[in-house]
C-alpha positions, 0 to 999 in steps of 0.5 A, a space after each residue: 620810342 614807340 611811345 614806349 612799350 607801355 603806351 603802344 595799345 589801346 584798341 583791339 587789333 587783328 594780327 596780320 598774317 605774315 608770309 615768311 620771306 628772306 631779307 635781302 640785306 643789300 640790293 644788287 643794283 643799289 647796294 642799299 640795305 633793307 631792314 624789316 621792323 615790327 611795330 605796334 598800334 602806335 608808333 611815333 618812329 613810323 608816323 613822324 617820318 624822321 626815323 625813316 629819313 635818318 636811316 635812308 640817308 645812311 643807305 638803309 631802307 625801312 620796311 614796316 611789319 605789323 601792327 602787333 598787339 604786344 612783344 611775343 608775336 614780334 619775337 616769332 616774326 623775327 625767329 621765323 625771318 619775317 622781320 629783323 627786329 622785335 619792337 622794343 617790348 617786354 623782356 619777359 616774353 623775350 626771355 621765354 622765347 629764348 628759353 623755348 629755343 629761338 635763336 635770338 639775341 638782345 641788342 638793346 634795352 631800356 628802363 622807364 621812369 615812372 613805371 606806370 604798369 598797373 592792376 586795374 579793376 572796375 569801380 563796381 567790382 567791389 575790389 579795393 585792393 590786391 587782397 580782394 583778388 582771392 577768388 577772382 579772375 585777372 587778365 594777364 598776357 602769359 609769360 609777359 609783363 601782365 603776368 609778372 606784375 600780378 605775381 609780384 602783387 600777390 607775393 607782396 600782399 600774401 595772396 596765394 597764387 592758386 587762389 586767383 585765376 589767371 586768364 591769359 589774354 593779349 590786350 585786344 581780347 582782354 580790353 573787351 573782357 574787362 569792360 564787360 565784366 568777364 574778368 574781374 581785374 586786368 594787369 596792363 601797361 600804359 595806353 590801354 590802362 589810361 583808355 580803361 580809366 576813361 572808358 570804364 572808370 577803372 581804378 588802379 589797386 597796384 602800380 609797378 613804380 609805386 609798389 616795387 623797389 626795382 624794375 624787373 621787366 625792361 624794354 628790349 630789342 632782339 634780332 636773330 643770331 645770324 643777323 647780329 653776326 652779319 649786320 652789326 653796323 645796320 643794328 647800331 644805326 637802327 638803334 641809334 635812330 630809335 634812341 633819337 626818336 625816344 629822346 625826342 619824344 622824352 623832350 616833347 611828350 605832348 607832340 609825341 602823343 599827338 602824333 600817336 593819336 593820329 593812329 590811336 584816336 584816343 579821347 583827349 582825356 586819355 592823351 591828357 593822362 598820358 602826357 601828365 605821367 611824364 614818362 622818361 624812357 632811356 634806351 641803350 645798346 646792350 652793355 654790362 649794366 643792361 646784361 646785369 639788370 636783365 639778368 636780375 630781372 630774369 632770376 626773379 621771374 625764374 624764381 617766381 615761376 613766370 618763366 619756365 627755367 633758368 636763363 643766362 642773359 650773357 649767353 643771349 646778348 651781343 654788345 656792339 
């Protein structure tokens, strides 16, 4: 995939100003389709070149829209018809976007093993465990994976939520805040996580896959409702091409990281950490299992007040 959602970011990024424009699904002259795809700081499908050729050979031309630092702004781009697909990011902001009234639907989902997203601290912080976070401030992305992970950690270790300051920052702003000590801890996914370990000697005090017995937050693709109605064949072909890229990355992690590093320019120590994690990501079009798992995750997020209300995933999912 895109080195998986959790490997997307390591450096500060500026969001582009995107002009809203309609998508001509087929040009009158050639009958070809065009699909507008959002992407992150590191995108193996965009950089490797196989993905675009695969779709081109099926009559679909790709326009890349981005880069984006995390999933929430890609959802806005899709909702406002600046793009057609969100980029395979966290289901937590996707659920919140749906609760906020955006006319989007889930079309694909993925699970990851191992789950490496973590809460990290600098060694000089004096923080050695989750219980030490009381009275501290922690950087998280609002209604996203970072916030979910912090809430789960505080609950597991009996730390009152109101004793911790949630500092809402997207990764490009959270990274320098963490490095300079403006925040005491950072709840973050792979990529920025390993970079912080190398740059700031960051230590993990809570890791998703080690601490939680099930996955709550999933990687997801969403499109507009009207796009799903009109372009089901295009959606199937795009997701199949993404899945093929992820299968290749799963089988060739070192080469995938090398391709990603052409953009990220990570130190070799970061690349080594990413490769050694051996993360395997499994993508699928939305199916009954996906709806059930996304619903279980959404119910947890609602119960823990990460989401603003209750959501029925089946009402916002399309099986193709």
